[in-house]
C-alpha positions in Angstrom: -47.3 192.6 -159.5 -50.4 192.1 -157.3 -49.9 191.6 -153.5 -51.4 188.3 -152.3 -52.9 187.4 -148.9 -49.5 186.1 -147.7 -46.7 187.7 -145.7 -44.8 190.6 -147.2 -41.7 188.5 -147.1 -43.3 185.8 -149.3 -44.5 188.4 -151.7 -41.0 189.8 -152.0 -39.6 186.3 -152.5 -42.0 185.6 -155.3 -41.1 188.8 -157.1 -37.4 188.1 -156.8 -37.8 184.5 -158.1 -39.9 185.8 -161.0 -37.2 188.3 -161.9 -34.5 185.7 -161.5 -36.2 183.3 -163.9 -37.3 186.1 -166.3 -41.0 185.4 -165.8 -43.2 188.5 -166.3 -46.8 188.9 -165.1 -47.8 189.6 -168.8 -46.6 186.1 -169.7 -49.1 184.5 -167.4 -52.7 183.6 -168.4 -54.9 183.2 -165.3 -58.4 181.9 -165.0 -60.6 181.0 -162.0 -63.0 178.1 -161.7 -64.9 176.5 -158.8 -62.8 174.1 -156.9 -63.9 170.8 -155.4 -63.2 168.9 -152.2 -63.2 170.1 -148.6 -64.5 173.6 -147.8 -68.2 173.2 -147.7 -70.6 175.9 -148.9 -67.8 178.4 -149.3 -66.0 176.3 -151.9 -69.2 175.6 -153.8 -70.2 179.2 -154.1 -66.9 180.9 -155.0 -64.4 180.4 -157.8 -61.3 179.9 -155.7 -59.5 177.4 -157.9 -56.7 179.1 -160.0 -55.5 177.9 -163.4 -52.3 179.5 -164.4 -50.5 179.1 -167.8 -47.1 180.4 -168.8 -47.6 181.4 -172.4 -43.9 181.2 -173.7 -43.3 177.6 -172.3 -46.9 176.3 -172.3 -46.5 175.0 -168.7 -49.8 174.9 -166.9 -50.7 174.7 -163.2 -54.0 174.2 -161.3 -54.2 175.1 -157.6 -57.1 174.5 -155.3 -55.3 173.8 -152.1 -56.7 176.6 -150.0 -60.2 178.2 -149.7 -58.8 181.6 -150.4 -58.4 182.6 -154.1 -55.6 185.0 -153.2 -53.6 182.4 -151.4 -54.2 180.0 -154.3 -52.9 182.6 -156.8 -49.7 182.8 -154.8 -49.3 179.0 -154.5 -50.0 178.5 -158.2 -47.3 181.0 -159.1 -44.8 179.3 -156.8 -45.6 175.9 -158.3 -45.3 177.4 -161.8 -41.9 178.8 -161.0 -40.7 175.5 -159.6 -41.8 173.7 -162.9 -40.1 176.3 -165.0 -36.9 176.0 -163.0 -37.0 172.2 -163.2 -37.6 172.4 -167.0 -34.5 174.6 -167.3 -32.3 171.9 -165.8 -31.6 173.6 -162.5 -31.9 171.3 -159.4 -34.8 172.4 -157.4 -35.2 171.8 -153.6 -37.6 168.9 -154.3 -35.2 167.3 -156.7 -32.4 167.6 -154.2 -34.6 166.0 -151.5 -35.5 163.1 -153.7 -31.9 162.5 -154.7 -30.9 162.5 -151.0 -33.6 159.9 -150.2 -32.5 157.7 -153.1 -28.9 157.8 -151.8 -30.1 156.8 -148.3 -32.2 154.0 -149.6 -29.3 152.7 -151.7 -26.9 152.8 -148.8 -29.4 150.9 -146.6 -29.8 148.3 -149.3 -26.1 147.7 -149.5 -25.7 147.4 -145.7 -28.5 144.9 -145.2 -27.6 141.2 -145.3 -29.2 139.5 -148.3 -31.1 136.3 -147.6 
């Protein structure tokens, strides 16, 4: 697996997560295009947007959050792993956070006096 322009700890986490979910680097189809939005001349001249597709599941992710292609490659893989995990039925951190917010909102609604 290639090392990305993020900390060594994040690179290790990504490798462990890929191993845990059974995602191999060979299963990923990666392409690069020019991104849009903020970033000025740098973004207009380089292909920093990453399109990543997991061949076995057909899940596709597009990431153009950062100006760096290497960081976008890391973020795209992280997003792809989150989607694969969610598709397998496992509760992800985002799903837990949303569920917690829904419970809080429901609790507040029951407490408030209705007019």
